[in-house]
N, CA, C, O and CB atoms as a CASP TS submission, in Angstrom:
PFRMAT TS
TARGET T0000
AUTHOR 0000-0000-0000
METHOD Language model
MODEL 1
PARENT N/A
ATOM      1  N   GLU     1     101.947  80.901  65.496  1.00  0.00           N
ATOM      2  CA  GLU     1     103.271  80.991  64.940  1.00  0.00           C
ATOM      3  C   GLU     1     103.787  82.426  64.950  1.00  0.00           C
ATOM      4  O   GLU     1     104.976  82.668  65.161  1.00  0.00           O
ATOM      5  CB  GLU     1     103.279  80.442  63.537  1.00  0.00           C
ATOM      6  N   THR     2     102.887  83.367  64.722  1.00  0.00           N
ATOM      7  CA  THR     2     103.304  84.772  64.696  1.00  0.00           C
ATOM      8  C   THR     2     103.814  85.209  66.057  1.00  0.00           C
ATOM      9  O   THR     2     104.856  85.857  66.154  1.00  0.00           O
ATOM     10  CB  THR     2     102.144  85.672  64.256  1.00  0.00           C
ATOM     11  N   TYR     3     103.077  84.856  67.119  1.00  0.00           N
ATOM     12  CA  TYR     3     103.510  85.241  68.459  1.00  0.00           C
ATOM     13  C   TYR     3     104.878  84.647  68.778  1.00  0.00           C
ATOM     14  O   TYR     3     105.741  85.324  69.337  1.00  0.00           O
ATOM     15  CB  TYR     3     102.481  84.792  69.505  1.00  0.00           C
ATOM     16  N   ILE     4     105.070  83.383  68.420  1.00  0.00           N
ATOM     17  CA  ILE     4     106.345  82.716  68.689  1.00  0.00           C
ATOM     18  C   ILE     4     107.464  83.377  67.892  1.00  0.00           C
ATOM     19  O   ILE     4     108.548  83.621  68.423  1.00  0.00           O
ATOM     20  CB  ILE     4     106.259  81.213  68.347  1.00  0.00           C
ATOM     21  N   ALA     5     107.203  83.667  66.620  1.00  0.00           N
ATOM     22  CA  ALA     5     108.215  84.307  65.770  1.00  0.00           C
ATOM     23  C   ALA     5     108.601  85.680  66.297  1.00  0.00           C
ATOM     24  O   ALA     5     109.745  86.108  66.141  1.00  0.00           O
ATOM     25  CB  ALA     5     107.704  84.430  64.337  1.00  0.00           C
ATOM     26  N   LEU     6     107.661  86.364  66.914  1.00  0.00           N
ATOM     27  CA  LEU     6     107.942  87.690  67.468  1.00  0.00           C
ATOM     28  C   LEU     6     108.587  87.624  68.846  1.00  0.00           C
ATOM     29  O   LEU     6     108.979  88.650  69.402  1.00  0.00           O
ATOM     30  CB  LEU     6     106.667  88.496  67.546  1.00  0.00           C
ATOM     31  N   GLY     7     108.698  86.420  69.396  1.00  0.00           N
ATOM     32  CA  GLY     7     109.334  86.264  70.694  1.00  0.00           C
ATOM     33  C   GLY     7     108.421  86.525  71.876  1.00  0.00           C
ATOM     34  O   GLY     7     108.893  86.770  72.986  1.00  0.00           O
ATOM     35  N   VAL     8     107.119  86.476  71.646  1.00  0.00           N
ATOM     36  CA  VAL     8     106.165  86.678  72.741  1.00  0.00           C
ATOM     37  C   VAL     8     106.236  85.465  73.662  1.00  0.00           C
ATOM     38  O   VAL     8     106.207  84.330  73.185  1.00  0.00           O
ATOM     39  CB  VAL     8     104.702  86.890  72.200  1.00  0.00           C
ATOM     40  N   PRO     9     106.330  85.686  74.978  1.00  0.00           N
ATOM     41  CA  PRO     9     106.372  84.553  75.905  1.00  0.00           C
ATOM     42  C   PRO     9     105.154  83.641  75.729  1.00  0.00           C
ATOM     43  O   PRO     9     104.045  84.111  75.470  1.00  0.00           O
ATOM     44  CB  PRO     9     106.447  85.057  77.354  1.00  0.00           C
ATOM     45  N   THR    10     105.375  82.353  75.872  1.00  0.00           N
ATOM     46  CA  THR    10     104.322  81.359  75.665  1.00  0.00           C
ATOM     47  C   THR    10     103.093  81.641  76.517  1.00  0.00           C
ATOM     48  O   THR    10     101.965  81.544  76.035  1.00  0.00           O
ATOM     49  CB  THR    10     104.848  79.970  75.971  1.00  0.00           C
ATOM     50  N   GLN    11     103.307  81.988  77.777  1.00  0.00           N
ATOM     51  CA  GLN    11     102.187  82.246  78.680  1.00  0.00           C
ATOM     52  C   GLN    11     101.356  83.435  78.188  1.00  0.00           C
ATOM     53  O   GLN    11     100.128  83.405  78.266  1.00  0.00           O
ATOM     54  CB  GLN    11     102.700  82.509  80.109  1.00  0.00           C
ATOM     55  N   SER    12     102.008  84.461  77.690  1.00  0.00           N
ATOM     56  CA  SER    12     101.293  85.638  77.187  1.00  0.00           C
ATOM     57  C   SER    12     100.505  85.306  75.922  1.00  0.00           C
ATOM     58  O   SER    12      99.383  85.781  75.744  1.00  0.00           O
ATOM     59  CB  SER    12     102.278  86.782  76.905  1.00  0.00           C
ATOM     60  N   ALA    13     101.085  84.500  75.057  1.00  0.00           N
ATOM     61  CA  ALA    13     100.393  84.106  73.827  1.00  0.00           C
ATOM     62  C   ALA    13      99.168  83.260  74.155  1.00  0.00           C
ATOM     63  O   ALA    13      98.106  83.440  73.559  1.00  0.00           O
ATOM     64  CB  ALA    13     101.344  83.329  72.893  1.00  0.00           C
ATOM     65  N   ALA    14      99.315  82.345  75.097  1.00  0.00           N
ATOM     66  CA  ALA    14      98.186  81.508  75.501  1.00  0.00           C
ATOM     67  C   ALA    14      97.085  82.359  76.125  1.00  0.00           C
ATOM     68  O   ALA    14      95.902  82.109  75.892  1.00  0.00           O
ATOM     69  CB  ALA    14      98.645  80.421  76.492  1.00  0.00           C
ATOM     70  N   ARG    15      97.458  83.350  76.906  1.00  0.00           N
ATOM     71  CA  ARG    15      96.474  84.253  77.521  1.00  0.00           C
ATOM     72  C   ARG    15      95.743  85.052  76.448  1.00  0.00           C
ATOM     73  O   ARG    15      94.533  85.253  76.547  1.00  0.00           O
ATOM     74  CB  ARG    15      97.161  85.211  78.524  1.00  0.00           C
ATOM     75  N   ALA    16      96.455  85.506  75.433  1.00  0.00           N
ATOM     76  CA  ALA    16      95.829  86.258  74.344  1.00  0.00           C
ATOM     77  C   ALA    16      94.796  85.400  73.617  1.00  0.00           C
ATOM     78  O   ALA    16      93.714  85.880  73.279  1.00  0.00           O
ATOM     79  CB  ALA    16      96.896  86.759  73.352  1.00  0.00           C
ATOM     80  N   VAL    17      95.128  84.138  73.378  1.00  0.00           N
ATOM     81  CA  VAL    17      94.183  83.239  72.708  1.00  0.00           C
ATOM     82  C   VAL    17      92.984  82.968  73.611  1.00  0.00           C
ATOM     83  O   VAL    17      91.860  82.859  73.123  1.00  0.00           O
ATOM     84  CB  VAL    17      94.872  81.910  72.318  1.00  0.00           C
ATOM     85  N   ALA    18      93.206  82.858  74.917  1.00  0.00           N
ATOM     86  CA  ALA    18      92.098  82.652  75.849  1.00  0.00           C
ATOM     87  C   ALA    18      91.142  83.845  75.835  1.00  0.00           C
ATOM     88  O   ALA    18      89.928  83.671  75.933  1.00  0.00           O
ATOM     89  CB  ALA    18      92.632  82.419  77.272  1.00  0.00           C
ATOM     90  N   ILE    19      91.685  85.046  75.714  1.00  0.00           N
ATOM     91  CA  ILE    19      90.841  86.248  75.624  1.00  0.00           C
ATOM     92  C   ILE    19      90.047  86.230  74.317  1.00  0.00           C
ATOM     93  O   ILE    19      88.863  86.564  74.300  1.00  0.00           O
ATOM     94  CB  ILE    19      91.708  87.543  75.715  1.00  0.00           C
ATOM     95  N   MET    20      90.704  85.839  73.225  1.00  0.00           N
ATOM     96  CA  MET    20      90.002  85.725  71.937  1.00  0.00           C
ATOM     97  C   MET    20      88.886  84.687  72.024  1.00  0.00           C
ATOM     98  O   MET    20      87.802  84.886  71.477  1.00  0.00           O
ATOM     99  CB  MET    20      90.990  85.349  70.809  1.00  0.00           C
ATOM    100  N   LYS    21      89.157  83.578  72.716  1.00  0.00           N
ATOM    101  CA  LYS    21      88.153  82.525  72.889  1.00  0.00           C
ATOM    102  C   LYS    21      86.948  83.062  73.643  1.00  0.00           C
ATOM    103  O   LYS    21      85.807  82.820  73.251  1.00  0.00           O
ATOM    104  CB  LYS    21      88.751  81.318  73.633  1.00  0.00           C
ATOM    105  N   SER    22      87.197  83.780  74.708  1.00  0.00           N
ATOM    106  CA  SER    22      86.114  84.349  75.506  1.00  0.00           C
ATOM    107  C   SER    22      85.253  85.302  74.687  1.00  0.00           C
ATOM    108  O   SER    22      84.025  85.250  74.744  1.00  0.00           O
ATOM    109  CB  SER    22      86.678  85.073  76.718  1.00  0.00           C
ATOM    110  N   ALA    23      85.906  86.166  73.932  1.00  0.00           N
ATOM    111  CA  ALA    23      85.172  87.135  73.110  1.00  0.00           C
ATOM    112  C   ALA    23      84.375  86.441  72.011  1.00  0.00           C
ATOM    113  O   ALA    23      83.213  86.774  71.780  1.00  0.00           O
ATOM    114  CB  ALA    23      86.140  88.149  72.491  1.00  0.00           C
ATOM    115  N   ALA    24      84.990  85.486  71.340  1.00  0.00           N
ATOM    116  CA  ALA    24      84.316  84.803  70.233  1.00  0.00           C
ATOM    117  C   ALA    24      83.119  83.990  70.712  1.00  0.00           C
ATOM    118  O   ALA    24      82.054  84.027  70.096  1.00  0.00           O
ATOM    119  CB  ALA    24      85.295  83.894  69.502  1.00  0.00           C
ATOM    120  N   THR    25      83.292  83.256  71.809  1.00  0.00           N
ATOM    121  CA  THR    25      82.178  82.446  72.297  1.00  0.00           C
ATOM    122  C   THR    25      81.047  83.316  72.832  1.00  0.00           C
ATOM    123  O   THR    25      79.882  82.931  72.738  1.00  0.00           O
ATOM    124  CB  THR    25      82.657  81.490  73.382  1.00  0.00           C
ATOM    125  N   ALA    26      81.366  84.481  73.392  1.00  0.00           N
ATOM    126  CA  ALA    26      80.313  85.403  73.843  1.00  0.00           C
ATOM    127  C   ALA    26      79.519  85.937  72.660  1.00  0.00           C
ATOM    128  O   ALA    26      78.297  86.068  72.736  1.00  0.00           O
ATOM    129  CB  ALA    26      80.920  86.573  74.638  1.00  0.00           C
ATOM    130  N   LEU    27      80.203  86.241  71.580  1.00  0.00           N
ATOM    131  CA  LEU    27      79.508  86.728  70.385  1.00  0.00           C
ATOM    132  C   LEU    27      78.659  85.638  69.747  1.00  0.00           C
ATOM    133  O   LEU    27      77.520  85.887  69.351  1.00  0.00           O
ATOM    134  CB  LEU    27      80.513  87.260  69.369  1.00  0.00           C
ATOM    135  N   ILE    28      79.207  84.436  69.647  1.00  0.00           N
ATOM    136  CA  ILE    28      78.466  83.336  69.030  1.00  0.00           C
ATOM    137  C   ILE    28      77.255  82.970  69.883  1.00  0.00           C
ATOM    138  O   ILE    28      76.154  82.785  69.365  1.00  0.00           O
ATOM    139  CB  ILE    28      79.378  82.105  68.838  1.00  0.00           C
ATOM    140  N   GLY    29      77.467  82.867  71.191  1.00  0.00           N
ATOM    141  CA  GLY    29      76.398  82.453  72.097  1.00  0.00           C
ATOM    142  C   GLY    29      75.474  83.569  72.524  1.00  0.00           C
ATOM    143  O   GLY    29      74.550  83.352  73.309  1.00  0.00           O
ATOM    144  N   GLN    30      75.717  84.760  72.013  1.00  0.00           N
ATOM    145  CA  GLN    30      74.910  85.941  72.317  1.00  0.00           C
ATOM    146  C   GLN    30      74.848  86.227  73.816  1.00  0.00           C
ATOM    147  O   GLN    30      73.809  86.625  74.342  1.00  0.00           O
ATOM    148  CB  GLN    30      73.505  85.763  71.770  1.00  0.00           C
ATOM    149  N   THR    31      75.980  86.017  74.496  1.00  0.00           N
ATOM    150  CA  THR    31      76.049  86.321  75.922  1.00  0.00           C
ATOM    151  C   THR    31      76.839  87.596  76.191  1.00  0.00           C
ATOM    152  O   THR    31      77.108  87.938  77.342  1.00  0.00           O
ATOM    153  CB  THR    31      76.674  85.160  76.676  1.00  0.00           C
ATOM    154  N   ASN    32      77.207  88.296  75.121  1.00  0.00           N
ATOM    155  CA  ASN    32      77.922  89.558  75.324  1.00  0.00           C
ATOM    156  C   ASN    32      76.938  90.620  75.815  1.00  0.00           C
ATOM    157  O   ASN    32      75.810  90.706  75.328  1.00  0.00           O
ATOM    158  CB  ASN    32      78.626  90.021  74.008  1.00  0.00           C
ATOM    159  N   THR    33      77.371  91.414  76.769  1.00  0.00           N
ATOM    160  CA  THR    33      76.519  92.441  77.366  1.00  0.00           C
ATOM    161  C   THR    33      77.291  93.751  77.443  1.00  0.00           C
ATOM    162  O   THR    33      78.520  93.747  77.366  1.00  0.00           O
ATOM    163  CB  THR    33      76.028  92.009  78.777  1.00  0.00           C
ATOM    164  N   PRO    34      76.590  94.867  77.592  1.00  0.00           N
ATOM    165  CA  PRO    34      77.289  96.144  77.756  1.00  0.00           C
ATOM    166  C   PRO    34      78.213  96.141  78.979  1.00  0.00           C
ATOM    167  O   PRO    34      79.257  96.793  78.967  1.00  0.00           O
ATOM    168  CB  PRO    34      76.276  97.280  77.878  1.00  0.00           C
ATOM    169  N   GLU    35      77.835  95.414  80.024  1.00  0.00           N
ATOM    170  CA  GLU    35      78.666  95.353  81.233  1.00  0.00           C
ATOM    171  C   GLU    35      79.996  94.659  80.938  1.00  0.00           C
ATOM    172  O   GLU    35      81.037  95.073  81.448  1.00  0.00           O
ATOM    173  CB  GLU    35      77.919  94.615  82.368  1.00  0.00           C
ATOM    174  N   ASN    36      79.966  93.615  80.125  1.00  0.00           N
ATOM    175  CA  ASN    36      81.192  92.886  79.781  1.00  0.00           C
ATOM    176  C   ASN    36      82.010  93.617  78.730  1.00  0.00           C
ATOM    177  O   ASN    36      83.240  93.597  78.775  1.00  0.00           O
ATOM    178  CB  ASN    36      80.852  91.490  79.284  1.00  0.00           C
ATOM    179  N   GLY    37      81.342  94.256  77.792  1.00  0.00           N
ATOM    180  CA  GLY    37      82.032  94.891  76.680  1.00  0.00           C
ATOM    181  C   GLY    37      82.505  96.295  76.942  1.00  0.00           C
ATOM    182  O   GLY    37      83.414  96.781  76.270  1.00  0.00           O
ATOM    183  N   GLY    38      81.904  96.958  77.909  1.00  0.00           N
ATOM    184  CA  GLY    38      82.291  98.333  78.214  1.00  0.00           C
ATOM    185  C   GLY    38      82.057  99.256  77.037  1.00  0.00           C
ATOM    186  O   GLY    38      81.028  99.167  76.367  1.00  0.00           O
ATOM    187  N   THR    39      83.003 100.139  76.784  1.00  0.00           N
ATOM    188  CA  THR    39      82.846 101.122  75.712  1.00  0.00           C
ATOM    189  C   THR    39      82.951 100.485  74.333  1.00  0.00           C
ATOM    190  O   THR    39      82.567 101.097  73.336  1.00  0.00           O
ATOM    191  CB  THR    39      83.890 102.217  75.851  1.00  0.00           C
ATOM    192  N   LYS    40      83.466  99.266  74.267  1.00  0.00           N
ATOM    193  CA  LYS    40      83.623  98.599  72.972  1.00  0.00           C
ATOM    194  C   LYS    40      82.466  97.651  72.668  1.00  0.00           C
ATOM    195  O   LYS    40      82.531  96.887  71.705  1.00  0.00           O
ATOM    196  CB  LYS    40      84.936  97.832  72.938  1.00  0.00           C
ATOM    197  N   PHE    41      81.410  97.692  73.479  1.00  0.00           N
ATOM    198  CA  PHE    41      80.261  96.810  73.267  1.00  0.00           C
ATOM    199  C   PHE    41      79.619  97.079  71.918  1.00  0.00           C
ATOM    200  O   PHE    41      79.367  98.223  71.541  1.00  0.00           O
ATOM    201  CB  PHE    41      79.230  96.988  74.384  1.00  0.00           C
ATOM    202  N   ARG    42      79.362  95.998  71.206  1.00  0.00           N
ATOM    203  CA  ARG    42      78.693  96.098  69.912  1.00  0.00           C
ATOM    204  C   ARG    42      77.825  94.867  69.730  1.00  0.00           C
ATOM    205  O   ARG    42      78.309  93.741  69.838  1.00  0.00           O
ATOM    206  CB  ARG    42      79.722  96.236  68.745  1.00  0.00           C
ATOM    207  N   LYS    43      76.562  95.072  69.459  1.00  0.00           N
ATOM    208  CA  LYS    43      75.657  93.949  69.282  1.00  0.00           C
ATOM    209  C   LYS    43      74.986  94.072  67.928  1.00  0.00           C
ATOM    210  O   LYS    43      74.444  95.122  67.583  1.00  0.00           O
ATOM    211  CB  LYS    43      74.607  93.889  70.417  1.00  0.00           C
ATOM    212  N   MET    44      75.026  93.005  67.176  1.00  0.00           N
ATOM    213  CA  MET    44      74.400  92.982  65.862  1.00  0.00           C
ATOM    214  C   MET    44      73.177  92.074  65.919  1.00  0.00           C
ATOM    215  O   MET    44      73.152  91.101  66.673  1.00  0.00           O
ATOM    216  CB  MET    44      75.402  92.503  64.769  1.00  0.00           C
ATOM    217  N   GLU    45      72.186  92.388  65.137  1.00  0.00           N
ATOM    218  CA  GLU    45      70.996  91.554  65.073  1.00  0.00           C
ATOM    219  C   GLU    45      71.349  90.209  64.438  1.00  0.00           C
ATOM    220  O   GLU    45      72.008  90.155  63.400  1.00  0.00           O
ATOM    221  CB  GLU    45      69.869  92.261  64.276  1.00  0.00           C
ATOM    222  N   THR    46      70.907  89.141  65.067  1.00  0.00           N
ATOM    223  CA  THR    46      71.149  87.802  64.552  1.00  0.00           C
ATOM    224  C   THR    46      69.888  86.974  64.706  1.00  0.00           C
ATOM    225  O   THR    46      68.975  87.349  65.442  1.00  0.00           O
ATOM    226  CB  THR    46      72.336  87.132  65.276  1.00  0.00           C
ATOM    227  N   THR    47      69.841  85.870  64.025  1.00  0.00           N
ATOM    228  CA  THR    47      68.731  84.940  64.162  1.00  0.00           C
ATOM    229  C   THR    47      68.828  84.283  65.527  1.00  0.00           C
ATOM    230  O   THR    47      69.900  83.829  65.927  1.00  0.00           O
ATOM    231  CB  THR    47      68.736  83.877  63.023  1.00  0.00           C
ATOM    232  N   GLN    48      67.721  84.230  66.239  1.00  0.00           N
ATOM    233  CA  GLN    48      67.704  83.628  67.564  1.00  0.00           C
ATOM    234  C   GLN    48      67.668  82.107  67.438  1.00  0.00           C
ATOM    235  O   GLN    48      67.051  81.566  66.521  1.00  0.00           O
ATOM    236  CB  GLN    48      66.494  84.138  68.381  1.00  0.00           C
ATOM    237  N   GLY    49      68.325  81.433  68.355  1.00  0.00           N
ATOM    238  CA  GLY    49      68.321  79.976  68.354  1.00  0.00           C
ATOM    239  C   GLY    49      69.386  79.430  69.285  1.00  0.00           C
ATOM    240  O   GLY    49      70.146  80.177  69.900  1.00  0.00           O
ATOM    241  N   ASP    50      69.423  78.127  69.371  1.00  0.00           N
ATOM    242  CA  ASP    50      70.394  77.461  70.234  1.00  0.00           C
ATOM    243  C   ASP    50      71.709  77.285  69.475  1.00  0.00           C
ATOM    244  O   ASP    50      71.785  76.521  68.513  1.00  0.00           O
ATOM    245  CB  ASP    50      69.852  76.087  70.723  1.00  0.00           C
ATOM    246  N   CYS    51      72.721  77.987  69.909  1.00  0.00           N
ATOM    247  CA  CYS    51      74.034  77.917  69.253  1.00  0.00           C
ATOM    248  C   CYS    51      75.055  77.207  70.127  1.00  0.00           C
ATOM    249  O   CYS    51      76.259  77.355  69.919  1.00  0.00           O
ATOM    250  CB  CYS    51      74.535  79.321  68.909  1.00  0.00           C
ATOM    251  N   SER    52      74.588  76.437  71.103  1.00  0.00           N
ATOM    252  CA  SER    52      75.513  75.816  72.048  1.00  0.00           C
ATOM    253  C   SER    52      76.497  74.866  71.367  1.00  0.00           C
ATOM    254  O   SER    52      77.656  74.787  71.774  1.00  0.00           O
ATOM    255  CB  SER    52      74.737  75.068  73.109  1.00  0.00           C
ATOM    256  N   ALA    53      76.051  74.148  70.341  1.00  0.00           N
ATOM    257  CA  ALA    53      76.966  73.242  69.637  1.00  0.00           C
ATOM    258  C   ALA    53      78.053  74.032  68.908  1.00  0.00           C
ATOM    259  O   ALA    53      79.216  73.629  68.897  1.00  0.00           O
ATOM    260  CB  ALA    53      76.189  72.358  68.637  1.00  0.00           C
ATOM    261  N   LEU    54      77.675  75.142  68.308  1.00  0.00           N
ATOM    262  CA  LEU    54      78.645  75.983  67.607  1.00  0.00           C
ATOM    263  C   LEU    54      79.619  76.624  68.592  1.00  0.00           C
ATOM    264  O   LEU    54      80.813  76.723  68.311  1.00  0.00           O
ATOM    265  CB  LEU    54      77.924  77.068  66.791  1.00  0.00           C
ATOM    266  N   VAL    55      79.114  77.057  69.737  1.00  0.00           N
ATOM    267  CA  VAL    55      79.977  77.631  70.778  1.00  0.00           C
ATOM    268  C   VAL    55      80.995  76.588  71.234  1.00  0.00           C
ATOM    269  O   VAL    55      82.182  76.888  71.369  1.00  0.00           O
ATOM    270  CB  VAL    55      79.132  78.133  71.988  1.00  0.00           C
ATOM    271  N   ALA    56      80.530  75.370  71.468  1.00  0.00           N
ATOM    272  CA  ALA    56      81.429  74.302  71.915  1.00  0.00           C
ATOM    273  C   ALA    56      82.485  73.989  70.858  1.00  0.00           C
ATOM    274  O   ALA    56      83.651  73.768  71.185  1.00  0.00           O
ATOM    275  CB  ALA    56      80.629  73.037  72.247  1.00  0.00           C
ATOM    276  N   GLU    57      82.074  73.969  69.593  1.00  0.00           N
ATOM    277  CA  GLU    57      83.032  73.689  68.519  1.00  0.00           C
ATOM    278  C   GLU    57      84.085  74.790  68.422  1.00  0.00           C
ATOM    279  O   GLU    57      85.278  74.505  68.320  1.00  0.00           O
ATOM    280  CB  GLU    57      82.302  73.539  67.175  1.00  0.00           C
ATOM    281  N   ALA    58      83.647  76.037  68.453  1.00  0.00           N
ATOM    282  CA  ALA    58      84.595  77.156  68.385  1.00  0.00           C
ATOM    283  C   ALA    58      85.546  77.127  69.581  1.00  0.00           C
ATOM    284  O   ALA    58      86.751  77.328  69.430  1.00  0.00           O
ATOM    285  CB  ALA    58      83.839  78.505  68.337  1.00  0.00           C
ATOM    286  N   ALA    59      84.997  76.877  70.764  1.00  0.00           N
ATOM    287  CA  ALA    59      85.828  76.818  71.968  1.00  0.00           C
ATOM    288  C   ALA    59      86.877  75.716  71.857  1.00  0.00           C
ATOM    289  O   ALA    59      88.012  75.886  72.303  1.00  0.00           O
ATOM    290  CB  ALA    59      84.955  76.590  73.209  1.00  0.00           C
ATOM    291  N   SER    60      86.496  74.583  71.260  1.00  0.00           N
ATOM    292  CA  SER    60      87.457  73.482  71.127  1.00  0.00           C
ATOM    293  C   SER    60      88.615  73.859  70.206  1.00  0.00           C
ATOM    294  O   SER    60      89.748  73.431  70.428  1.00  0.00           O
ATOM    295  CB  SER    60      86.756  72.225  70.595  1.00  0.00           C
ATOM    296  N   TYR    61      88.339  74.658  69.173  1.00  0.00           N
ATOM    297  CA  TYR    61      89.419  75.107  68.292  1.00  0.00           C
ATOM    298  C   TYR    61      90.387  76.020  69.039  1.00  0.00           C
ATOM    299  O   TYR    61      91.602  75.902  68.879  1.00  0.00           O
ATOM    300  CB  TYR    61      88.846  75.835  67.067  1.00  0.00           C
ATOM    301  N   PHE    62      89.856  76.924  69.848  1.00  0.00           N
ATOM    302  CA  PHE    62      90.728  77.790  70.639  1.00  0.00           C
ATOM    303  C   PHE    62      91.537  76.965  71.631  1.00  0.00           C
ATOM    304  O   PHE    62      92.718  77.240  71.848  1.00  0.00           O
ATOM    305  CB  PHE    62      89.904  78.859  71.379  1.00  0.00           C
ATOM    306  N   ASP    63      90.908  75.949  72.239  1.00  0.00           N
ATOM    307  CA  ASP    63      91.627  75.085  73.178  1.00  0.00           C
ATOM    308  C   ASP    63      92.772  74.344  72.483  1.00  0.00           C
ATOM    309  O   ASP    63      93.838  74.155  73.069  1.00  0.00           O
ATOM    310  CB  ASP    63      90.662  74.077  73.820  1.00  0.00           C
ATOM    311  N   ARG    64      92.550  73.928  71.239  1.00  0.00           N
ATOM    312  CA  ARG    64      93.611  73.259  70.485  1.00  0.00           C
ATOM    313  C   ARG    64      94.777  74.204  70.234  1.00  0.00           C
ATOM    314  O   ARG    64      95.936  73.795  70.303  1.00  0.00           O
ATOM    315  CB  ARG    64      93.070  72.724  69.155  1.00  0.00           C
ATOM    316  N   VAL    65      94.477  75.452  69.945  1.00  0.00           N
ATOM    317  CA  VAL    65      95.543  76.439  69.727  1.00  0.00           C
ATOM    318  C   VAL    65      96.328  76.650  71.014  1.00  0.00           C
ATOM    319  O   VAL    65      97.559  76.681  71.002  1.00  0.00           O
ATOM    320  CB  VAL    65      94.958  77.784  69.228  1.00  0.00           C
ATOM    321  N   ILE    66      95.609  76.794  72.125  1.00  0.00           N
ATOM    322  CA  ILE    66      96.274  76.994  73.417  1.00  0.00           C
ATOM    323  C   ILE    66      97.169  75.796  73.737  1.00  0.00           C
ATOM    324  O   ILE    66      98.283  75.972  74.229  1.00  0.00           O
ATOM    325  CB  ILE    66      95.229  77.206  74.547  1.00  0.00           C
ATOM    326  N   SER    67      96.691  74.584  73.462  1.00  0.00           N
ATOM    327  CA  SER    67      97.503  73.381  73.698  1.00  0.00           C
ATOM    328  C   SER    67      98.746  73.364  72.819  1.00  0.00           C
ATOM    329  O   SER    67      99.824  72.972  73.264  1.00  0.00           O
ATOM    330  CB  SER    67      96.672  72.120  73.446  1.00  0.00           C
ATOM    331  N   ALA    68      98.592  73.787  71.575  1.00  0.00           N
ATOM    332  CA  ALA    68      99.734  73.803  70.654  1.00  0.00           C
ATOM    333  C   ALA    68     100.781  74.826  71.079  1.00  0.00           C
ATOM    334  O   ALA    68     101.978  74.608  70.895  1.00  0.00           O
ATOM    335  CB  ALA    68      99.263  74.103  69.230  1.00  0.00           C
ATOM    336  N   ILE    69     100.332  75.936  71.645  1.00  0.00           N
ATOM    337  CA  ILE    69     101.263  76.971  72.104  1.00  0.00           C
ATOM    338  C   ILE    69     102.051  76.476  73.304  1.00  0.00           C
ATOM    339  O   ILE    69     103.268  76.645  73.380  1.00  0.00           O
ATOM    340  CB  ILE    69     100.509  78.266  72.459  1.00  0.00           C
ATOM    341  N   GLY    70     101.333  75.858  74.247  1.00  0.00           N
ATOM    342  CA  GLY    70     101.944  75.461  75.503  1.00  0.00           C
ATOM    343  C   GLY    70     102.709  74.213  75.395  1.00  0.00           C
ATOM    344  O   GLY    70     103.283  73.753  76.383  1.00  0.00           O
TER
END
């Protein structure tokens, strides 16, 4: 709603959410690397385990937002 209220083009808003989705799922799934993160790479210690269900759930929420925007 904020992007729309500010007059941001729909395509740009959807792209911004897609970038957020990519970053969030990389952090949740522990697939973020220094190569992907560049100078902003930050890794925190977490409990190791299979987070694929959580990654899928988070990704589905971002997909719903992208659908609502478009």
